[in-house]
C-alpha positions in Angstrom: -69.0 -79.5 60.6 -67.1 -77.6 58.0 -66.3 -80.4 55.8 -69.9 -81.3 56.3 -71.3 -78.3 54.8 -68.9 -77.5 52.1 -70.8 -77.5 48.9 -69.4 -79.7 46.0 -66.9 -77.6 43.8 -65.3 -75.5 46.3 -62.4 -75.4 48.5 -62.2 -75.5 52.2 -60.9 -72.2 51.9 -63.1 -70.7 49.4 -65.9 -72.3 51.6 -64.7 -70.8 55.0 -64.6 -66.8 52.7 -68.3 -67.6 51.8 -69.7 -68.6 55.2 -67.7 -65.8 56.9 -69.1 -63.3 54.0 -72.4 -64.4 54.6 -71.7 -63.6 58.5 -70.7 -60.3 57.9 -73.3 -59.4 55.7 -76.5 -61.0 57.3 -76.6 -63.2 54.2 -77.6 -67.0 53.9 -73.9 -68.4 52.1 -76.2 -71.7 51.1 -77.2 -73.4 53.8 -80.3 -73.5 55.8 -81.9 -70.2 57.3 -80.2 -69.5 61.0 -80.6 -66.7 63.2 -77.9 -63.9 62.1 -75.0 -63.5 63.2 -73.2 -59.5 63.3 -69.3 -59.7 63.9 -67.7 -56.7 62.8 -67.5 -55.8 58.7 -63.7 -56.0 58.7 -62.5 -57.7 61.8 -63.7 -60.4 64.4 -61.2 -62.8 67.0 -61.6 -66.5 67.2 -59.5 -69.3 68.9 -58.3 -72.2 67.1 -58.1 -75.4 69.1 -56.9 -78.4 68.1 -55.5 -76.5 65.8 -53.7 -78.8 63.9 -51.3 -76.6 61.2 -53.5 -74.3 60.6 -56.0 -75.0 58.0 -58.6 -72.7 60.1 -56.1 -69.9 61.1 -55.6 -69.4 57.2 -58.8 -69.1 56.2 -60.5 -67.0 59.6 -57.2 -64.6 59.4 -57.8 -64.5 55.0 -61.7 -63.0 56.5 -60.3 -60.7 58.8 -59.7 -62.7 61.7 -57.5 -62.4 64.1 -56.3 -65.3 66.4 -56.3 -64.5 70.2 -55.2 -67.9 71.4 -54.5 -70.9 69.4 -53.7 -74.8 71.3 -52.4 -78.0 69.8 -50.3 -80.5 71.3 -48.7 -82.4 68.6 -45.1 -81.2 68.2 -44.8 -80.7 64.7 -48.2 -79.9 63.8 -47.5 -77.1 66.1 -43.9 -76.4 64.4 -45.9 -76.1 61.5 -48.1 -73.5 62.3 -46.2 -71.3 64.0 -44.3 -71.4 60.6 -46.9 -70.9 58.6 -49.1 -68.4 60.8 -46.1 -66.6 62.9 -48.9 -67.4 65.8 -47.4 -68.7 69.1 -49.2 -72.0 69.7 -50.4 -73.2 73.7 -48.9 -76.8 73.9 -50.9 -78.0 77.0 -53.7 -80.4 77.1 -56.7 -78.3 76.5 -58.5 -79.8 79.4 -55.9 -78.7 81.7 -56.0 -74.9 81.0 -58.6 -73.0 83.1 -61.3 -71.7 80.8 -61.1 -68.2 82.8 -57.7 -68.1 81.0 -58.7 -68.6 78.0 -59.1 -65.2 75.6 -62.5 -64.0 74.7 -63.5 -64.0 71.2 -66.3 -64.3 68.7 -65.9 -67.3 66.3 -64.7 -70.7 67.7 -62.4 -73.1 65.5 -62.4 -77.2 66.8 -61.1 -80.2 65.0 -61.4 -82.2 67.7 -59.3 -85.9 67.3 -61.1 -88.4 65.2 -59.3 -91.0 65.8 -61.9 -92.3 68.5 -64.6 -91.9 66.1 -63.6 -93.0 62.7 -64.2 -96.2 60.5 -59.9 -96.8 60.7 -60.0 -95.4 64.8 -62.7 -97.5 66.0 -61.9 -100.5 64.0 -57.8 -100.1 65.3 -59.0 -100.0 68.7 -61.2 -102.3 68.8 -58.5 -105.3 67.4 -56.2 -103.9 69.9 -58.7 -104.3 73.1 -58.9 -100.1 73.4 -61.9 -97.9 74.4 -63.2 -96.0 71.5 -65.5 -92.8 71.0 -66.0 -91.0 74.7 -65.0 -94.0 76.3 -61.2 -93.0 74.6 -60.0 -91.5 77.5 -56.5 -90.0 76.0 -59.2 -88.5 73.2 -62.7 -89.2 72.6 -63.6 -86.8 75.1 -61.7 -83.7 74.0 -65.2 -82.7 72.5 -66.0 -81.9 76.5 -63.3 -79.4 76.4 -64.5 -77.2 73.7 -68.2 -77.6 75.7 -66.9 -76.2 78.8 -64.9 -73.2 76.8 -68.5 -72.1 75.6 -70.0 -72.4 78.4 -67.6 -70.1 80.0 -66.8 -67.8 77.0 -70.5 -67.4 74.7 -68.5 -67.1 71.3 -71.0 -65.6 68.5 -70.5 -69.1 66.2 -69.2 -72.6 66.6 -67.7 -74.1 63.6 -66.5 -77.4 64.5 -65.9 -80.1 62.3 -64.8 -84.3 62.5 -65.3 -87.6 60.6 -68.0 -88.4 58.6 -68.4 -91.7 61.3 -68.9 -88.9 64.0 -72.8 -89.1 62.6 -73.4 -93.0 62.9 -70.8 -93.5 66.2 -72.5 -96.1 68.6 -75.6 -95.9 66.2 -75.9 -92.6 66.0 -75.7 -92.1 70.4 -71.7 -89.7 70.5 -73.4 -87.1 67.6 -76.9 -86.8 69.8 -74.9 -86.6 73.0 -72.5 -83.0 71.1 -76.0 -82.3 69.1 -78.0 -82.2 72.9 -74.7 -80.5 74.6 -74.4 -77.9 71.6 -78.1 -77.1 71.8 -78.4 -77.1 75.6 -75.7 -73.9 75.5 -77.9 -72.0 73.2 -76.6 -72.7 69.8 -78.7 -73.7 67.0 -76.8 -76.4 65.4 -76.4 -76.8 61.9 -74.6 -79.8 60.0 -74.0 -81.8 56.9 -72.2 -84.9 55.6 -69.8 -84.1 52.6 
């Protein structure tokens, strides 16, 4: 979602800054009208799921965010994340972490794995006779871990990102399922492919 809504000419960091400034000030940051989300003017809490090397963390922190939980299962990404952010990173499979143990937070950031949905990932999996999309048991159902956390914790804002093929994967069914799950949780979803 984050990449999908980034206006041409803005870096990802600039886009995050504009989005968060709009949230803090109750303004629209070049996106379609949406309900105003009130966050504390100087700080808010966030969790960083599928944290990678810390892109969300840096953007959130630069805008007053305090990370209360980060999770990444790739060892090398975790090492880079720790080095760049000085924040500890949980290394467990997110599906095995009891949801109630994840701290409450204002913003959930998550770039769930794209390989099960990307054109290259699907092509590779097809050539190897492996499942893709939600049928990929290792990575394809990780969105549902996000859903479970959101259901329990009810953050004010969700920022999710993935590849553009997510929208057309499985003839659009994958994206319909994700949209439906998010809407069923009471969130208004806005998306754009960049």
